[in-house]
N, C-alpha and C positions, 0 to 999 in steps of 0.2 A: 198353544205355546210351542208345540213341537214343529209347527209349520213355519215359524219365524226363522229367517236365516241368522247364522251366528255373527256375521259381520254385516254392517249396513253398507249399501252400495255407496262408493265414493263418487265425487264429482268426476266428470270426464277429464281424462288426461289431455294436456295440450298436444297437438299433432307435431309442432315444431319443437324439437328438443336440442336445437343447436345452441351451444353455450354463447352467451353474450360476452364479447371481449371487454375486459376491464382496463381502462386507461388510468394507471396509477403513476404516470410520469409527472414529476413536479413541474410547475410552470417555469418559464424562462426566468433567469435571474435578473436580467436587466442591466443597464449601463453602470449603475452605481456598484453593484456586486462585481461586475467584470473589472471595473476600475480598482476596487479594493483588492480583489484576488491578484491582479497584476502587480499592484504595489507590494503586496506581501511576498510574492515570488521574486520580485526585483530585490527586495530587502534580503531575502535568503541568498540570492546570487551575489550581492555585494558582500555580505558576511562571509560567504564561501571564498570569494576572491581574497579578502583581507586575511582570513585564517590560512589559506593556502600559501600566500606569500610569506606569512609568518613562519610556516613550516619550512620554507625553503624550496624553491622550484628546481634549482640546479640548471642543467642545460639538457638539450636533447641527447647529447652523448653520455652525460652523467646525470640522469634525472634524479631530482630530490623527492622527498615524500609528498611535497605539495603540488607536484606537476600535474598529475591526473585530477586531483580535486580542483585545481585551478581551471583546467580545461572544461570540466563539467560545470563549474560555477559560471564561467564565461558563457557557456551555452544557455544555462538557465537565465542569466541576466539578459542575453540577447533575445531569447524567446519572450521574456517578460516585457521588454521594450517593444517588441513587435505586437504583443497583445495590447499594450497601452495604446499603440497607434491605430490598430485595426479593430480590436475587440470591444472598444467602448460603445459601439453601436447597439450592443445588446446580444446579438447573435443567438445561438441556441444553447447557451450555458444554462445549467440547472441551478435552482435555488439550493441553499444549504439544507441538508436533511440528515436523517439518521446515517445514511451512507457516508456523508461528509465526516462525521465523527469517527467512522471506521478508518478512513484514510488518516485522520489525525492520530488515532491510536497506533496505526502502523508506523507513522513517522516517529512518534514518541518512543516506540519500541526499538527502532533503529538507533535513535540517540542513546538509549540505555545500553544497547549492544556496544556502541563506540566507547561509552564511559566505562563499562565493566571489562572490556576485553584486555586492557593493559594490566589489570589487577588479577583477573581470573583465568586468563588465556582465552582462546576463542571457543573451546569446546563447550563449556558450561553456558556462557551467554548465547552462543549459537543454538544450543539445544533448547534453552528457554524461549528464544525468539521463535524457533520453529514450532514449539508447542503452542505458544500464544497465537501465532498466525493461523495455524491449522485448526486448533480447537475453538478459540474465542472469535477470531475474525472470519475463519472459514467454515465454522460449525461442522467440522468433520467428527466422525465417531472416534472414541478413545483409541480403539485398536489401530485404525488408520493413522491417527495422529502420532502415536508413539512409534510405530514402525517407520513411518515416513521421516519423522524428526531424527531418529537414530540413524537411518540410512543417509540422510543429508549430511549430518555431522561427520559420520565415518567417511563418506565420499569426499568431503572437503579436506579432511585430515589426510586421506590417502593422496589426493592430488597436490595440495599445497605444502604439506609438511613432508610426507614420505617421498613423493615423486619429484617435486620441484625444490624442496629444501628452502622454502621462503623463511624470512625472518619474522613471521607472524607470531605473536605471543601464543604459546600453547603449554598445556600441562604435561603431556606425555612425551 
């Protein structure tokens, strides 16, 4: 019994230890998904145009609150129309996946920021937005999340309230 080895010899190890690449890219979405996404973004662009005009666009000399949102909405609408014309062939778009829901949560959090800002000022909603994006969407550590979120809100406060004196709703 003393002559037996403590461990049994294992099978020979493979000589090639190069890692095998894993292709976890979703398959292309196809023409129906490209058409649907183009229609959704076109609807967002049209909604933005309507809401921007309702805010009042003013003139280039005296811009109203809806002027910049109108410009962005027109660009979104134009790109959506271009995608409708060119992108229907299928292209290299990806199918909807878990990452698609992350983008949807990011958009929903921006809507929440816009809704809360007139009531709470920009500090609290902006801090909550940063915390959500960094911790939930970005999977950052708590230390990094808290320090970065506070730095972003303080930085925005110093630039837009203290330095530029903008009429953005704020608590302090």
